[in-house]
C-alpha positions in Angstrom: -43.9 -21.8 -0.8 -43.9 -18.1 -1.6 -42.4 -17.4 1.8 -39.5 -19.7 1.0 -38.8 -17.9 -2.3 -38.9 -14.5 -0.5 -36.6 -15.8 2.2 -34.3 -17.3 -0.4 -34.2 -14.0 -2.3 -33.4 -12.1 0.8 -30.6 -14.5 1.7 -29.1 -14.2 -1.8 -29.3 -10.4 -1.6 -27.5 -10.4 1.7 -24.7 -12.7 0.4 -24.2 -10.6 -2.6 -24.2 -7.4 -0.6 -21.7 -8.7 1.9 -19.4 -9.5 -1.0 -19.7 -6.0 -2.3 -19.2 -4.4 1.1 -16.0 -6.4 1.6 -14.1 -4.0 -0.6 -15.1 -1.2 1.8 -13.3 -3.0 4.6 -9.9 -2.8 3.1 -7.0 -0.9 4.6 -6.6 2.7 3.4 -2.8 3.5 3.8 -1.5 7.0 3.5 1.9 8.6 3.9 1.7 10.8 7.0 4.1 13.3 5.4 3.4 13.7 1.7 6.8 15.2 1.3 8.3 11.7 1.9 6.6 10.5 -1.4 9.5 11.6 -3.6 13.2 12.4 -2.9 16.7 12.4 -4.1 19.1 9.6 -3.2 22.3 10.8 -1.4 24.0 7.5 -2.1 24.0 6.8 -5.8 24.6 3.1 -5.6 24.8 0.2 -3.1 22.7 -0.2 0.0 20.2 2.6 0.5 17.5 3.0 3.1 14.3 5.1 2.7 11.9 5.6 5.6 8.4 6.9 5.8 5.5 7.1 8.3 2.5 5.1 7.1 -0.9 5.5 8.6 -3.8 3.1 8.0 -7.0 5.2 7.8 -9.1 2.1 6.9 -9.8 -1.3 8.3 -7.0 -3.5 9.7 -5.2 -5.5 7.0 -2.2 -5.9 4.7 -0.4 -2.8 3.3 2.3 -2.8 0.6 5.0 0.0 0.5 6.8 0.2 -2.8 10.1 2.0 -3.3 10.7 2.9 -7.0 14.2 3.9 -7.9 14.5 6.3 -10.8 17.3 7.7 -13.0 17.7 11.4 -13.8 15.1 11.1 -16.6 12.5 9.7 -14.3 12.6 6.2 -15.7 12.0 3.5 -13.1 15.2 1.4 -12.8 14.1 -0.9 -10.0 11.3 -1.5 -7.5 11.4 -2.9 -4.1 8.4 -3.6 -1.9 7.6 -4.6 1.6 4.2 -5.8 2.9 3.1 -5.4 6.5 -0.1 -5.6 8.5 -1.5 -2.5 10.1 -4.4 -2.1 12.5 -7.1 0.5 12.0 -5.7 4.0 12.7 -2.2 2.6 13.3 0.8 4.6 12.3 4.2 3.0 11.8 7.6 4.1 10.6 8.6 1.8 7.7 12.1 1.5 6.3 12.9 -0.2 3.0 16.6 -1.0 2.5 17.7 -2.0 -1.0 20.8 -2.3 -3.2 20.3 0.3 -5.9 22.2 0.6 -9.2 24.7 3.3 -9.9 22.4 5.2 -12.2 19.8 5.8 -9.5 19.2 9.5 -8.7 15.7 9.7 -7.2 13.0 7.6 -5.6 9.2 7.5 -5.3 7.2 5.8 -2.5 3.8 4.3 -3.0 1.5 2.7 -0.4 -1.6 0.6 -1.2 -3.7 -2.2 0.3 -2.5 -5.7 -0.3 -5.0 -7.8 -2.2 
């Protein structure tokens, strides 16, 4: 009977630990060129495209790229995002195309795991 309790305790510990380790298996996306994180929009309204190279330094999985469009004061006017799947150590050029308002002056890119 004591052996069953020990075995059950070990089994519970393994299940709990595997749930905690799952967070360590997430993608870890980064912008290859940190200079692509912020920029000025050449087109002040209408369809605008912003591209960046994204590398996944973590496990394979979903990655979200968010384009924030800002006015001259730095206030976020609009946000557009795109989710993709990246393999471990994969790098991919991502383009987000959006219709931006006439007050847009700058942008900011953010990458994060989906989930």
